C-alpha positions as CSV (number, residue, x, y, z in Angstrom):
1,X,-59.7,26.8,199.3
2,X,-61.7,23.5,199.1
3,X,-63.8,24.9,196.3
4,X,-60.7,25.9,194.3
5,X,-59.1,22.4,194.8
6,X,-62.3,20.7,193.7
7,X,-62.5,23.0,190.6
8,X,-59.0,22.1,189.6
9,X,-59.6,18.4,190.1
10,X,-62.8,18.6,188.1
11,X,-61.0,20.3,185.2
12,X,-58.3,17.7,185.3
13,X,-60.7,14.8,185.2
14,X,-62.7,16.4,182.4
15,X,-59.5,16.6,180.3
16,X,-58.7,13.0,181.0
17,X,-62.1,11.7,179.9
18,X,-62.2,14.0,176.9
19,X,-64.8,16.6,177.9
20,X,-64.4,20.3,177.5
21,X,-65.7,22.8,180.1
22,X,-67.2,26.2,179.0
23,X,-67.3,29.0,181.6
24,X,-69.8,31.3,179.9
25,X,-69.5,33.9,182.7
26,X,-65.8,34.3,182.1
27,X,-66.1,33.6,178.3
28,X,-63.3,31.0,178.7
29,X,-62.7,27.3,178.5
30,X,-60.5,26.1,181.4
31,X,-59.9,22.7,179.8
32,X,-58.8,24.2,176.5
33,X,-57.1,27.2,178.2
34,X,-58.6,29.5,175.6
35,X,-60.9,32.4,175.4
36,X,-64.1,31.5,173.5
37,X,-63.4,34.0,170.7
38,X,-60.3,32.0,169.8
39,X,-60.0,28.9,167.6
40,X,-61.1,26.2,170.0
41,X,-60.3,23.2,167.7
42,X,-57.2,21.0,168.1
43,X,-55.7,18.1,166.3
44,X,-58.2,15.6,167.6
45,X,-61.5,17.5,167.5
46,X,-63.2,20.4,165.7
47,X,-65.1,22.7,168.0
48,X,-67.6,25.3,166.9
49,X,-69.8,27.1,169.4
50,X,-72.7,26.4,170.1
51,X,-72.6,23.2,168.1
52,X,-70.1,21.3,170.2
53,X,-67.4,19.1,169.0
54,X,-66.7,16.7,166.2
55,X,-64.2,13.9,166.8
56,X,-61.8,14.0,163.8
57,X,-61.6,10.5,162.3
58,X,-60.5,11.7,158.8
59,X,-57.2,13.3,159.7
60,X,-55.1,14.7,156.9
61,X,-51.3,14.0,157.1
62,X,-50.2,14.5,153.5
63,X,-51.4,17.0,151.0
64,X,-50.1,17.3,147.4
65,X,-50.8,20.7,145.7
66,X,-50.6,20.6,141.9
67,X,-50.4,24.1,140.3
68,X,-51.1,24.1,136.6
69,X,-50.0,27.0,134.5
70,X,-49.8,28.4,131.0
71,X,-48.5,31.9,131.0
72,X,-48.8,32.4,127.3
73,X,-52.6,32.2,126.8
74,X,-54.7,34.9,128.3
75,X,-58.1,33.2,128.6
76,X,-58.4,29.8,127.0
77,X,-60.9,29.7,124.1
78,X,-62.0,33.3,124.7
79,X,-61.3,36.7,123.3
80,X,-62.4,38.5,126.5
81,X,-60.0,40.3,128.8
82,X,-59.5,39.5,132.5
83,X,-60.3,41.9,135.3
84,X,-57.3,44.4,135.6
85,X,-56.3,43.6,132.0
86,X,-52.7,42.7,132.9
87,X,-50.5,40.2,130.9
88,X,-51.1,36.6,131.9
89,X,-47.8,36.2,133.6
90,X,-48.9,38.8,136.2
91,X,-51.9,36.7,137.2
92,X,-49.7,33.6,137.3
93,X,-47.1,35.0,139.7
94,X,-49.7,36.7,142.0
95,X,-51.8,33.7,142.2
96,X,-48.8,31.4,142.8
97,X,-47.6,33.8,145.5
98,X,-51.0,33.8,147.2
99,X,-51.1,30.0,147.2
100,X,-47.6,29.8,148.7
101,X,-48.6,32.2,151.5
102,X,-51.5,30.0,152.2
103,X,-49.3,26.9,152.2
104,X,-46.8,28.5,154.5
105,X,-49.6,29.6,156.9
106,X,-51.0,26.1,157.3
107,X,-47.5,24.6,157.8
108,X,-46.9,27.1,160.5
109,X,-50.2,26.4,162.3
110,X,-50.1,22.6,161.7
111,X,-46.6,21.3,161.4
112,X,-47.9,17.7,161.3
113,X,-49.2,18.1,157.8
114,X,-46.7,17.3,155.1
115,X,-47.4,19.5,152.0
116,X,-45.8,18.9,148.6
117,X,-46.0,21.6,145.9
118,X,-45.8,20.5,142.3
119,X,-45.7,23.0,139.4
120,X,-46.8,21.8,136.0
121,X,-45.9,24.3,133.3
122,X,-47.3,24.2,129.8
123,X,-44.7,25.7,127.5
124,X,-44.1,29.1,129.1
125,X,-41.6,31.5,127.6
126,X,-38.2,31.5,129.2
127,X,-38.6,35.0,130.6
128,X,-41.9,33.9,132.3
129,X,-40.3,30.7,133.6
130,X,-37.7,32.8,135.3
131,X,-40.3,35.0,137.0
132,X,-42.2,31.9,138.2
133,X,-39.1,30.2,139.6
134,X,-38.0,33.4,141.3
135,X,-41.3,33.5,143.3
136,X,-40.8,29.9,144.2
137,X,-37.2,30.2,145.3
138,X,-37.8,33.3,147.4
139,X,-41.0,32.1,149.1
140,X,-41.1,28.3,149.0
141,X,-37.8,26.5,149.1
142,X,-39.2,23.0,148.4
143,X,-41.1,22.3,145.2
144,X,-41.1,20.1,142.1
145,X,-41.2,21.8,138.7
146,X,-42.3,19.9,135.6
147,X,-41.9,21.3,132.1
148,X,-44.8,19.5,130.4
149,X,-44.6,18.3,126.8
150,X,-48.1,17.9,125.4
151,X,-46.9,15.6,122.6
152,X,-46.7,12.7,125.2
153,X,-50.5,12.7,125.1
154,X,-50.9,12.7,121.3
155,X,-52.5,9.2,121.3
156,X,-54.5,9.7,124.5
157,X,-56.4,12.8,123.6
158,X,-59.0,12.4,120.8
159,X,-59.4,16.0,120.0
160,X,-56.1,17.6,119.1
161,X,-56.8,19.6,116.0
162,X,-57.2,22.8,118.0
163,X,-53.8,23.6,119.6
164,X,-55.1,25.5,122.6
165,X,-57.7,22.9,123.4
166,X,-55.2,20.1,123.1
167,X,-52.7,21.9,125.4
168,X,-55.4,22.5,128.0
169,X,-56.5,18.9,128.0
170,X,-53.0,17.6,128.0
171,X,-51.8,19.7,130.9
172,X,-54.9,18.7,132.9
173,X,-54.3,15.0,132.1
174,X,-50.7,15.4,133.3
175,X,-51.9,16.8,136.6
176,X,-54.2,13.8,137.0
177,X,-51.5,11.3,136.1
178,X,-49.1,12.9,138.5
179,X,-51.7,12.8,141.3
180,X,-52.5,9.1,140.6
181,X,-48.9,8.2,141.5
182,X,-48.8,10.4,144.6
183,X,-48.7,8.9,148.1
184,X,-50.9,11.3,150.0
185,X,-54.3,11.8,151.6
186,X,-55.5,14.7,149.6
187,X,-54.7,16.4,146.2
188,X,-55.4,20.1,145.5
189,X,-55.6,20.8,141.8
190,X,-55.1,24.5,141.2
191,X,-55.3,26.5,138.0
192,X,-53.1,29.6,137.6
193,X,-55.8,32.3,137.9
194,X,-57.1,31.6,141.4
195,X,-56.1,34.2,143.9
196,X,-56.1,32.8,147.5
197,X,-56.7,34.4,150.8
198,X,-54.0,33.5,153.3
199,X,-56.2,31.4,155.5
200,X,-57.7,29.5,152.4
201,X,-55.9,26.2,152.7
202,X,-56.0,26.1,156.5
203,X,-59.8,26.5,156.4
204,X,-60.3,24.0,153.5
205,X,-58.2,21.3,155.2
206,X,-59.9,21.9,158.7
207,X,-63.3,21.9,157.1
208,X,-62.5,18.7,155.1
209,X,-61.5,17.0,158.3
210,X,-64.6,18.2,160.2
211,X,-67.3,17.4,157.6
212,X,-65.8,14.1,156.2
213,X,-65.5,12.9,159.9
214,X,-69.2,13.9,160.5
215,X,-70.5,11.9,157.5
216,X,-67.7,9.3,157.5
217,X,-67.1,9.8,153.8
218,X,-64.6,11.5,151.6
219,X,-65.7,14.8,150.1
220,X,-64.7,17.2,147.3
221,X,-63.9,20.8,148.4
222,X,-64.0,23.8,146.1
223,X,-62.2,26.9,147.2
224,X,-64.3,29.4,145.3
225,X,-67.8,30.8,145.7
226,X,-68.7,31.1,142.0
227,X,-71.5,33.4,140.8
228,X,-73.1,30.5,139.0
229,X,-74.1,29.1,142.4
230,X,-76.7,31.8,142.6
231,X,-78.0,32.0,139.0
232,X,-80.3,29.0,139.1
233,X,-83.1,27.9,141.5
234,X,-81.2,25.0,142.7
235,X,-81.5,23.3,146.1
236,X,-78.6,23.2,148.4
237,X,-77.7,22.5,152.1
238,X,-75.8,24.9,154.3
239,X,-73.1,23.3,156.4
240,X,-70.8,24.5,159.2
241,X,-67.2,24.2,158.4
242,X,-64.3,24.9,160.7
243,X,-64.5,28.7,160.5
244,X,-67.5,29.7,158.2
245,X,-70.5,28.4,156.3
246,X,-70.3,26.2,153.3
247,X,-72.9,25.0,150.7
248,X,-73.4,21.8,148.9
249,X,-72.7,21.9,145.1
250,X,-73.5,19.9,142.0
251,X,-70.8,21.2,139.7
252,X,-67.2,22.3,139.9
253,X,-64.5,23.7,137.7
254,X,-60.9,22.3,137.5
255,X,-59.7,23.7,140.8
256,X,-60.7,21.5,143.7
257,X,-59.5,19.2,146.5
258,X,-60.1,15.5,146.2
259,X,-58.9,12.5,148.3
260,X,-56.5,10.1,146.8
261,X,-59.0,7.3,147.4
262,X,-61.8,9.2,145.6
263,X,-59.4,10.0,142.7
264,X,-58.6,6.3,142.3
265,X,-62.3,5.4,142.5
266,X,-63.3,7.9,139.8
267,X,-60.2,7.7,137.7
268,X,-62.3,7.0,134.5
269,X,-64.2,10.2,135.1
270,X,-61.0,12.2,135.4
271,X,-59.4,10.5,132.3
272,X,-62.6,11.0,130.2
273,X,-62.6,14.7,131.1
274,X,-59.3,15.0,129.2
275,X,-60.0,12.9,126.2
276,X,-61.8,15.7,124.3
277,X,-63.7,18.9,125.0
278,X,-67.1,18.1,126.4
279,X,-70.1,20.4,126.9
280,X,-69.8,21.4,129.6
281,X,-66.0,21.0,129.9
282,X,-66.4,19.5,133.4
283,X,-69.1,17.0,132.4
284,X,-67.5,13.9,133.9
285,X,-66.2,15.8,137.0
286,X,-69.7,16.9,137.7
287,X,-70.9,13.3,137.4
288,X,-68.9,12.5,140.5
289,X,-71.0,14.9,142.5
290,X,-74.2,12.9,141.7
291,X,-73.0,10.3,144.3
292,X,-70.5,12.2,146.3
293,X,-70.7,15.3,148.5
294,X,-69.1,18.5,147.1
295,X,-68.9,21.8,149.1
296,X,-68.1,25.4,148.3
297,X,-67.4,28.2,150.8
298,X,-69.6,31.1,151.8
299,X,-67.9,33.6,151.7
300,X,-65.2,32.6,149.2
301,X,-61.7,31.5,150.1
302,X,-60.3,32.1,146.6
303,X,-61.2,34.4,143.6
304,X,-61.2,33.1,140.0
305,X,-59.7,36.0,138.1
306,X,-61.6,35.9,134.8
307,X,-63.7,38.5,133.0
308,X,-65.8,40.7,135.2
309,X,-69.1,39.4,133.6
310,X,-68.2,35.7,133.8
311,X,-70.5,33.4,135.8
312,X,-67.4,31.3,136.4
313,X,-65.4,34.1,137.8
314,X,-65.4,36.8,140.4
315,X,-67.0,35.9,143.7
316,X,-69.5,38.3,145.3
317,X,-68.9,40.5,148.3
318,X,-65.1,40.4,148.1
319,X,-62.6,43.3,148.0
320,X,-60.9,41.9,144.9
321,X,-58.8,45.0,144.3
322,X,-57.4,44.8,147.9
323,X,-56.6,41.0,147.5
324,X,-55.0,41.7,144.1
325,X,-52.7,44.4,145.6
326,X,-51.8,42.4,148.7
327,X,-50.3,39.7,146.4
328,X,-48.2,41.9,144.3
329,X,-44.7,40.3,144.1
330,X,-41.9,42.7,144.8
């Protein structure tokens, strides 16, 4: 009896002073009241066995998700076909549906995070707009929809003789301009051909909080494990996120998470990205990663649905067909 009372008292004191107790014999944490094969993290700390805990000093309260779409152009500036060879609108609605499911999951698991969804559409046909808005109205009641007019950037974009290039640069600039006026902690820029796993956003946000708290700096998070990460003899560091491994990266595409503070700090880089087509396209985005930490998941949390041979596309070791079928909109 005395032993049991002492044990309860010890657990109570441990909770008060902020320590966690692990009973490896029972595979259980009495302070967390969880089995060790469950998610042990909470709103104040990230816990990964056997690495211990990280106190979360970089908490995320507000996230703006900006989904950029053009349902008319199959693959910008290419004649290649995407995997599955479907009309572009099919990729848009499946990718949007997968993103909404991921948003809904993180809202259910962490109600403290305020998530705002913004759709920026570049001149979709009316029939395609109806399909996009039907997905939104059925699965995500709260959203902002912007019908973008590229002509508003006629004077801001230096290269506008190619209509597709001009449209792409203009819609991207619109995303950046919207983000600059947002009052939030993080912005997630998403292109319309990224198919997300349901846990994607949850893992990205939790990992952002964990790693940025460890190094006491804002970071850039990419959702995709691109093939090009393995095509050069580059050096990288492997990091532990909230639920899996991540690697440091030196280049990104136009789908990524960035803090509002970092966006303001590197506004000139974002603006220059959209002034004309550079080689590579993301030249000025990649320059940010010279001084800042960028990370990419291993295994992937999202699949870029491009051509099967593209180094910028399909992530390795993923059942892409299964993920594609799971996000069919009925």
